[in-house]
C-alpha positions in Angstrom: -8.8 22.8 -3.6 -11.2 23.3 -0.7 -12.4 19.7 -1.0 -8.9 18.4 -1.2 -7.9 20.3 1.9 -10.9 19.0 3.9 -10.2 15.4 2.8 -6.5 15.9 3.8 -7.6 17.3 7.2 -10.1 14.5 7.8 -7.5 11.9 6.8 -4.9 13.4 9.1 -7.3 13.5 12.0 -8.2 9.8 11.4 -4.5 8.8 11.4 -4.0 10.8 14.6 -6.9 9.1 16.4 -5.8 5.7 15.2 -2.3 6.4 16.5 -3.7 7.2 19.9 -6.2 4.4 20.1 -4.7 1.1 21.3 -6.4 -2.3 21.0 -7.6 -3.7 24.3 -5.1 -5.8 26.2 -5.4 -9.5 26.2 -5.5 -11.5 29.4 -1.9 -12.6 28.6 -0.8 -9.0 28.3 -2.6 -7.9 31.4 -1.0 -10.8 33.4 2.4 -10.0 32.1 2.1 -6.3 33.0 0.9 -7.1 36.5 3.5 -9.7 37.1 6.2 -7.1 36.3 5.0 -5.0 39.2 5.0 -7.8 41.8 7.5 -8.5 44.5 8.6 -12.1 45.3 6.3 -12.0 48.4 3.3 -11.0 46.3 4.1 -13.8 43.7 4.4 -16.5 46.4 1.2 -15.3 47.9 -0.6 -15.9 44.6 0.7 -19.5 44.6 -0.8 -20.1 48.1 -4.3 -21.4 48.7 -5.6 -21.6 52.3 -8.7 -23.2 53.7 -11.3 -20.8 55.0 -11.5 -22.6 58.4 -7.8 -22.1 58.9 -8.3 -18.4 58.4 -11.0 -18.0 61.1 -9.7 -15.2 63.3 -6.8 -14.7 60.9 -8.6 -13.2 58.0 -6.1 -10.3 57.7 -3.5 -12.9 56.7 -5.1 -12.7 53.3 -3.6 -9.2 53.0 -0.5 -9.9 55.1 0.6 -12.8 52.8 -1.0 -11.5 49.6 -2.9 -14.8 49.3 -4.1 -15.7 45.9 -6.8 -18.2 46.7 -9.0 -19.4 49.5 -11.0 -22.6 49.5 -13.7 -24.3 51.6 -12.8 -27.9 52.0 -15.3 -30.5 53.1 -17.1 -29.3 56.2 -15.4 -25.8 56.1 -18.8 -24.1 56.1 -19.4 -20.4 57.1 -19.7 -19.9 60.9 -23.3 -18.7 60.4 -24.4 -22.0 58.8 -24.8 -23.4 55.3 -27.4 -21.1 53.9 -26.8 -19.5 50.5 -26.7 -16.1 52.2 -24.1 -17.3 54.8 -21.9 -18.5 52.0 -22.2 -15.3 49.9 -21.5 -13.1 52.9 -18.3 -15.1 53.9 -16.9 -15.1 50.4 -17.5 -11.3 50.0 -15.9 -10.6 53.3 -12.7 -12.5 52.5 -12.4 -11.1 49.0 -12.7 -7.6 50.3 -9.6 -8.2 52.4 -7.6 -9.3 49.3 -8.6 -6.0 47.6 -6.9 -4.0 50.4 -3.5 -5.0 49.1 -1.2 -2.8 47.1 -2.0 -4.3 43.7 -5.6 -5.2 44.6 -5.4 -8.7 43.1 -8.7 -10.5 43.8 -9.0 -14.0 45.3 -10.1 -17.0 43.2 -12.4 -18.9 45.6 -12.6 -22.7 45.3 -15.1 -25.2 46.5 -16.0 -28.9 45.9 -19.3 -28.4 44.1 -19.1 -31.9 42.7 -22.8 -32.8 42.3 -24.4 -29.4 42.4 -23.6 -26.7 44.8 -23.6 -29.4 47.4 -22.2 -27.4 50.4 -25.2 -25.1 50.4 -28.5 -25.9 52.1 -31.3 -25.5 49.6 -29.1 -26.0 46.5 -30.0 -28.4 43.7 -28.2 -31.7 44.3 -27.6 -33.8 41.2 -26.7 -37.5 40.9 -23.0 -38.2 41.6 -20.9 -38.8 38.5 -21.4 -42.5 38.4 -25.1 -42.0 37.9 -24.5 -39.3 35.3 -22.2 -41.7 33.5 -25.2 -44.1 33.3 -27.3 -41.6 31.4 -24.9 -41.8 28.5 -26.2 -38.3 27.7 -23.5 -35.6 27.5 -26.1 -32.9 27.0 -27.7 -33.8 30.3 -24.3 -33.6 32.0 -23.7 -30.2 30.4 -27.1 -28.9 31.6 -26.4 -30.2 35.1 -23.0 -28.5 35.1 -24.6 -25.3 33.9 -27.0 -25.3 36.8 -24.2 -26.0 39.2 -22.2 -23.1 37.8 -25.1 -20.7 38.1 -25.8 -21.7 41.7 -22.1 -21.6 42.6 -21.7 -18.2 41.0 -24.8 -17.0 42.8 -23.0 -17.2 46.1 -20.0 -15.3 44.7 -17.7 -18.3 44.3 -15.6 -18.5 41.2 -14.1 -22.0 41.0 -15.3 -25.6 41.6 -13.0 -28.6 42.0 -14.8 -30.5 39.2 -15.2 -32.5 37.1 -13.5 -35.6 38.4 -12.4 -37.6 35.3 -11.0 -40.6 37.0 -11.4 -43.8 35.1 -12.5 -46.2 37.8 -11.1 -49.7 37.4 -11.7 -51.2 40.8 -15.1 -50.8 42.6 -13.4 -51.1 46.0 -12.1 -47.6 45.6 -13.9 -45.1 47.9 -14.1 -42.5 45.2 -15.8 -44.7 42.6 -18.9 -42.6 42.5 -16.9 -39.5 41.5 -16.0 -41.3 38.2 -18.3 -41.4 35.2 -17.3 -45.0 34.6 -14.6 -47.5 33.6 -14.4 -46.6 29.9 -12.0 -43.8 28.9 -14.2 -42.8 26.0 -17.3 -42.4 28.2 -15.3 -40.5 30.8 -13.8 -38.2 28.2 -17.2 -37.4 26.6 -18.9 -36.7 30.0 -15.9 -34.8 31.5 -15.7 -32.5 28.5 -19.4 -31.8 28.7 -19.1 -30.9 32.4 -16.2 -28.5 31.6 -18.4 -26.8 28.9 -21.3 -26.5 31.3 -19.3 -25.1 34.2 -17.3 -22.5 32.1 -20.0 -21.6 29.6 -19.3 -19.9 26.3 -17.6 -17.0 28.1 -15.6 -17.6 31.2 -16.0 -14.0 32.3 -19.8 -14.2 32.2 -21.5 -13.8 35.6 -22.9 -17.3 35.4 -19.6 -19.1 34.6 -17.2 -20.6 37.0 -13.7 -22.0 36.6 -13.6 -25.8 36.2 -10.8 -27.9 37.8 -10.3 -31.2 36.0 -9.0 -33.9 38.5 -7.1 -35.9 39.6 -4.1 -36.0 37.3 -3.2 -38.9 36.6 -4.4 -42.5 37.1 -6.2 -42.1 40.4 -8.9 -44.6 39.4 -6.5 -47.4 38.8 -4.6 -47.8 42.1 -3.8 -51.4 43.2 -6.6 -52.9 45.2 -8.7 -49.7 44.7 -6.8 -48.1 47.6 -7.3 -44.3 47.8 -4.1 -42.3 47.5 -2.5 -45.6 46.5 -0.2 -46.7 43.7 -1.2 -47.1 40.0 1.1 -49.8 38.6 1.1 -49.7 34.9 3.4 -49.1 32.0 3.5 -45.8 30.1 1.3 -47.1 27.2 -1.4 -48.3 29.6 -1.3 -45.0 31.6 -1.8 -43.1 28.3 -4.4 -45.4 27.0 -6.7 -45.7 30.0 -6.2 -42.5 32.1 -5.0 -39.7 29.8 -7.8 -39.3 27.2 -10.2 -37.5 29.6 -7.5 -34.8 30.2 -7.0 -34.4 26.5 -10.7 -34.0 26.0 -11.0 -31.5 29.0 -8.2 -29.4 27.7 -9.8 -29.2 24.2 -13.1 -28.2 26.0 -11.2 -25.3 27.6 -10.6 -26.4 31.2 -8.3 -23.8 32.8 -7.2 -25.6 36.0 -6.2 -29.1 36.7 -5.7 -30.8 40.1 -3.0 -33.4 40.7 -3.7 -36.7 42.4 -2.6 -37.9 45.8 -1.8 -41.2 44.2 1.5 -42.5 42.8 2.5 -44.0 39.5 4.8 -46.9 39.9 5.9 -45.9 43.4 6.5 -42.1 42.9 4.0 -39.5 44.1 2.3 -37.7 41.3 2.9 -34.3 43.0 6.6 -34.8 42.4 6.5 -36.0 38.8 8.0 -33.3 36.5 7.8 -35.8 33.6 4.0 -35.9 33.8 3.0 -32.4 35.2 5.4 -30.3 33.1 6.6 -32.8 30.4 3.2 -34.4 29.5 0.6 -31.9 30.7 2.1 -28.6 30.0 4.6 -29.2 27.2 3.1 -32.1 25.2 -0.7 -31.3 25.7 -0.1 -27.6 25.7 -2.2 -27.0 28.8 -2.0 -23.2 29.4 -4.1 -23.0 32.6 -2.7 -23.5 36.1 -2.0 -26.7 38.1 -3.2 -26.9 41.7 -2.2 -29.5 44.4 -4.7 -31.5 46.4 -5.4 -30.9 50.1 -1.9 -30.9 51.8 -0.9 -33.5 49.2 2.7 -32.2 48.7 3.3 -33.1 52.3 3.4 -36.8 51.3 6.5 -36.4 49.0 9.1 -36.3 51.8 9.4 -36.2 55.6 11.1 -32.8 55.1 8.6 -30.1 54.2 11.1 -27.9 52.4 12.0 -30.8 50.1 8.3 -31.3 49.5 8.0 -27.7 48.3 11.1 -27.8 46.2 10.1 -31.0 44.4 6.4 -30.1 43.8 7.0 -26.6 42.6 9.8 -27.7 40.3 7.6 -30.5 39.0 5.1 -27.9 37.8 2.6 -27.3 40.6 1.5 -23.7 40.3 -0.8 -23.3 43.3 -0.5 -25.3 46.6 -3.5 -26.1 48.7 -2.4 -25.7 52.4 -5.3 -26.2 54.8 -3.5 -25.5 58.1 -2.8 -22.4 60.0 -1.4 -24.0 63.2 1.4 -26.5 63.5 -0.2 -28.4 66.4 -2.2 -31.5 65.4 -5.9 -31.3 66.0 -7.2 -32.5 69.4 -8.7 -35.7 67.9 -5.4 -36.7 66.2 -3.8 -40.0 67.2 -0.9 -39.8 69.7 2.4 -39.2 68.0 0.9 -37.4 65.0 3.5 -35.1 63.4 3.1 -31.4 63.4 1.1 -29.9 60.6 2.7 -27.8 57.8 1.2 -24.4 57.7 0.8 -21.8 55.0 3.3 -19.5 56.8 5.8 -22.5 56.6 5.1 -22.8 52.9 5.6 -19.2 52.2 8.8 -18.9 54.2 10.3 -22.1 52.9 9.6 -21.3 49.3 11.1 -17.8 49.6 14.2 -19.4 51.0 14.3 -22.0 48.2 14.2 -19.1 45.6 17.1 -17.3 47.5 19.1 -20.5 47.5 18.6 -21.0 43.8 16.8 -24.3 44.3 13.5 -23.0 42.8 14.3 -20.8 39.8 12.6 -17.4 39.6 11.5 -18.4 36.1 9.4 -21.2 37.7 7.8 -18.8 40.1 7.0 -16.4 37.3 5.5 -19.2 35.1 3.2 -20.3 37.9 2.0 -16.7 38.8 1.6 -15.8 35.1 -0.7 -18.8 34.6 -2.7 -17.9 37.7 -3.1 -14.2 36.8 -4.0 -15.0 33.3 -6.9 -17.2 34.4 -8.0 -14.6 36.9 -8.2 -12.0 34.1 -10.1 -14.4 31.9 -12.5 -15.1 34.7 -13.2 -11.4 34.8 -12.3 -11.2 38.5 -10.6 -7.8 38.2 -13.8 -6.3 36.7 -16.6 -7.7 38.8 -17.4 -10.6 41.2 -19.9 -13.3 40.8 -23.1 -13.2 42.9 -25.7 -11.4 40.9 -29.1 -11.1 42.6 -30.7 -13.1 39.7 -28.3 -16.0 40.1 -28.6 -15.9 43.9 -32.4 -16.0 43.7 -32.3 -19.0 41.3 -30.5 -21.3 43.8 -32.6 -24.4 44.2 -35.3 -23.1 41.9 -38.0 -25.3 40.4 -36.4 -24.9 37.0 -33.0 -26.2 38.3 -34.7 -29.0 40.2 -36.5 -30.1 37.0 -33.2 -30.5 35.3 -31.9 -32.6 38.2 -35.0 -34.7 38.2 -34.5 -35.4 34.5 -30.9 -36.5 35.2 -32.1 -38.9 37.9 -34.6 -40.5 35.5 -32.0 -41.0 32.8 -29.4 -42.4 35.3 -31.5 -45.3 36.6 -30.5 -48.8 35.3 -33.0 -51.6 35.3 -31.2 -54.8 36.1 -34.1 -57.2 36.6 -37.8 -57.1 35.9 -39.2 -60.5 36.6 -42.9 -61.0 35.6 -42.9 -57.3 34.5 -43.3 -56.2 38.1 -42.3 -52.7 36.9 -43.8 -50.2 36.3 -46.0 -50.2 39.3 -49.6 -49.1 39.0 -50.4 -45.8 40.6 -53.8 -47.3 41.5 -52.3 -50.0 43.7 -54.3 -50.3 47.0 -51.3 -50.6 49.3 -47.5 -50.0 48.6 -44.9 -50.7 51.2 -41.4 -49.2 51.6 -38.7 -50.6 53.7 -35.1 -50.1 54.8 -32.7 -47.2 55.3 -32.8 -45.4 51.9 -36.5 -44.8 51.7 -36.7 -41.8 54.0 -33.0 -40.8 54.4 -31.4 -38.0 52.5 -27.9 -39.0 53.8 -28.2 -42.3 51.9 -29.9 -40.8 48.9 -27.4 -38.0 48.3 -24.2 -39.8 49.5 -20.9 -38.1 50.5 -20.1 -34.4 49.7 -23.5 -33.2 50.7 -23.3 -30.3 53.2 -20.6 -32.2 54.9 -17.6 -34.1 53.5 -18.4 -37.6 54.7 -22.2 -36.9 55.2 -22.3 -39.0 58.4 -24.9 -37.1 60.3 -28.7 -36.7 60.0 -29.2 -34.6 56.8 -32.0 -32.1 56.4 -31.7 -30.4 53.0 -34.1 -27.6 52.2 -36.3 -28.4 49.2 -35.1 -32.0 48.7 -37.6 -34.8 48.2 -37.0 -38.3 49.7 -38.0 -41.4 47.7 -40.7 -42.0 50.3 -42.2 -38.5 49.8 -41.9 -38.9 46.0 -43.8 -42.2 46.1 -46.6 -40.7 48.2 -46.8 -37.8 45.7 -46.9 -40.1 42.7 -49.7 -42.5 43.5 -53.4 -42.0 43.5 -55.1 -40.5 46.6 -56.7 -43.9 47.3 -53.4 -45.7 47.5 -52.0 -46.3 51.0 -48.3 -46.0 51.3 -46.8 -47.7 54.4 -43.2 -47.2 55.6 -41.6 -49.9 57.7 -37.8 -49.6 58.2 -37.4 -53.3 59.1 -39.9 -54.8 56.7 -42.5 -55.8 59.2 -46.2 -55.0 58.8 -46.2 -55.1 55.0 -48.0 -58.4 54.4 -51.1 -56.9 52.9 -49.2 -54.8 50.3 -49.5 -55.2 46.6 -45.7 -54.5 46.3 -42.9 -53.6 48.5 -40.1 -51.2 47.5 -36.9 -52.0 49.3 -34.6 -49.0 49.2 -31.3 -50.7 50.1 -27.6 -49.9 49.6 -24.6 -48.1 51.1 -24.3 -45.7 54.0 -22.7 -42.4 53.1 -18.9 -42.0 52.7 -16.3 -40.1 50.8 -12.7 -40.8 49.7 -10.6 -43.2 51.7 -13.3 -43.8 54.3 -15.3 -45.4 51.5 -12.6 -47.9 50.5 -14.1 -51.4 51.1 -12.8 -54.9 50.7 -16.3 -56.3 51.0 -19.0 -55.0 48.7 -21.7 -57.4 49.7 -25.0 -55.9 50.8 -25.4 -55.3 54.5 -27.2 -58.0 56.5 -30.0 -55.6 57.7 -30.8 -54.9 54.0 -31.2 -58.5 53.2 -33.2 -59.2 56.4 -35.7 -56.4 55.7 -36.3 -57.9 52.3 -36.7 -61.4 53.7 -39.2 -60.1 56.3 -41.2 -58.3 53.6 -41.3 -61.4 51.4 -42.6 -63.7 54.1 -46.2 -63.3 53.0 -45.3 -63.7 49.3 -45.5 -60.0 48.6 -43.5 -59.1 45.4 -40.5 -56.9 46.2 -38.7 -54.4 44.0 -35.2 -53.4 45.2 -34.0 -49.9 44.5 -30.2 -50.0 45.0 -28.7 -46.7 46.3 -25.0 -47.0 46.0 -21.9 -45.3 44.7 -20.7 -48.4 42.8 -21.8 -51.9 41.9 -22.3 -54.2 44.9 -22.5 -57.9 45.1 -26.2 -58.6 44.6 -26.6 -62.3 43.8 -28.9 -62.6 46.9 -30.8 -59.5 45.9 -31.5 -60.9 42.4 -32.7 -64.2 43.9 -35.1 -62.6 46.4 -36.5 -59.7 44.5 -38.7 -59.5 41.4 -37.3 -56.2 40.2 -33.9 -54.6 40.8 -33.2 -50.9 39.8 -29.8 -49.4 40.2 -30.4 -45.8 41.3 -26.8 -44.9 42.3 -26.7 -41.7 44.5 -29.6 -39.7 43.0 -29.3 -36.5 45.0 -32.1 -34.2 46.1 -34.7 -35.1 43.5 -36.3 -38.4 44.7 -39.2 -37.7 42.3 -37.0 -38.8 39.4 -36.8 -42.3 41.0 -40.6 -42.4 41.4 -41.1 -41.3 37.8 -39.4 -44.5 36.6 -41.0 -46.8 39.2 -44.5 -45.7 38.2 -43.9 -45.5 34.5 -43.9 -41.8 33.9 -40.5 -42.3 32.4 -38.9 -45.5 31.0 -35.6 -46.7 32.3 -32.9 -45.8 29.7 -29.7 -45.9 31.8 -26.9 -48.1 30.8 -24.2 -49.4 33.2 -21.1 -47.2 33.1 -19.0 -50.0 34.6 -19.1 -53.8 34.6 -21.0 -55.4 37.5 -19.1 -58.2 39.3 -20.6 -61.6 40.2 -18.6 -61.8 43.4 -15.8 -60.2 45.3 -13.4 -62.8 43.8 -14.1 -61.3 40.4 -13.1 -57.7 41.3 -11.6 -55.9 39.5 -13.6 -56.7 36.3 -13.6 -54.4 33.3 -14.6 -54.6 29.7 -11.7 -55.9 27.6 -10.4 -58.3 30.3 -9.4 -61.8 29.3 -12.3 -64.2 30.0 -14.6 -61.2 30.6 -17.7 -62.7 32.2 -19.4 -60.2 34.6 -22.8 -60.5 36.1 -23.8 -57.6 33.9 -21.5 -56.1 31.2 -20.7 -52.4 31.0 -23.5 -50.9 28.9 -26.2 -53.2 30.1 -29.7 -51.9 30.9 -33.2 -53.2 30.5 -36.3 -51.1 29.6 -40.0 -51.6 29.9 -40.5 -52.6 26.3 
């Protein structure tokens, strides 16, 4: 009787405790509960993303308008410089303002960390995607993305606008280097690896950041390679060439996707309900949120309110609005129209809801998606920016991973008379031309600055010249001559040639021939009969028939980033070249565009080509 009563009491107590204990809420449930408390102003604020530079002196607008996100676009660096501490301080300051609001909804902070944490002086800078595509090594890409995530998170930033999974089909496009290559299968594999590396096994972990797969859809296939241009293709071709990387990224867990500036058959992607909602959200079951590109909705119509109506109804959840003032910048051409501001967006969208032109259900869907991702990122619990991650920015361990990526990315195109590898015991080695001692050229665009025009000093980086000096024996004399003069007595000359830095539309080129100074420097170096090895630094294949004729060795090094030692490793045989072309190499400008599978396919080098030392 006593035992039975005790068992009954224990069982009753267990039932009572069980009845009072609720399972933890999921991110979906938390988002739904928070959404139910929000006013329309608070909801629209969550859909608004503003550039940090536009908020200078207006930081309290974050709280005033309940802004859901801030980004730093190309060149929008902290006022105190580009150090990791300056970035961390700025992000913390802005996020603290968001937490002053009634519901204390944190910001999600976005940045273009597209080849490492490339806006931060002292960060590890990886090869751009075209080089990573040449590695054919998804594990290397995942490791690179993991390092990038840790360094981004170390400065308190939660979100990077990467990976770019454009399938590049025309080398004239100024964003070619942001693509992993011309083959949808290769891009799908590498893009998914990047997503896994950025987001990690747990999105809420301190070392994970939100990925943003971009630019949906078809941006690499615009006619003539024109940036923000028109991709002319039937539905079957669009799906076959450009959609697979998004399917792969969604399966890998990407939680945000950016829409492309470009059009499909004459209609701007930002207005395409059939693709954003119909294909991406309904068919592919994408459950994250969709963000616009920089002021990209403005291109839909001359009337800004119409731009907002069409883009939001098409399925855009968050809109990137860089401007605070309507007046054009001082350097804008005469007659430039006024800029659309974030206050314009907020006011117009509120009116559109009141007029019934944007349904409340569409607003709720957008905000629900944004809030769910914020909960899954763990932003309501703790920010990124742990001391351990901060201290590891640009660490030797991270640089070693980047160096390995550089080694694996190099593609040997020509090795006449086995000029490579070069002996470290050579008596005298010459280096010539602009890329030998120039981090701007070596890193390419999106490095501390958007276009990377100016003289770049990057803490901890190693130029190819410095790497060569460190690789050879103490008895070897290394001579640098920018124009190729004075190198007659050398055993070999390394000509580091290629492209000046650029990004996006400013990199669109109709002539991909090597610059005349490059060819002249090589010609000067060869006058005494000295063998020449060309190291081609470029964001895409260039027309190199003259280079092949005048040089004994040609090595495609793409845009290797901060670790020039990876180039030296291959030049001197510490690593063998294993890279394979991620895209077809044209014989001439008349052959562009050229892609595997074309009728009468006859490139200079096919996609997948690459020599080794064996």
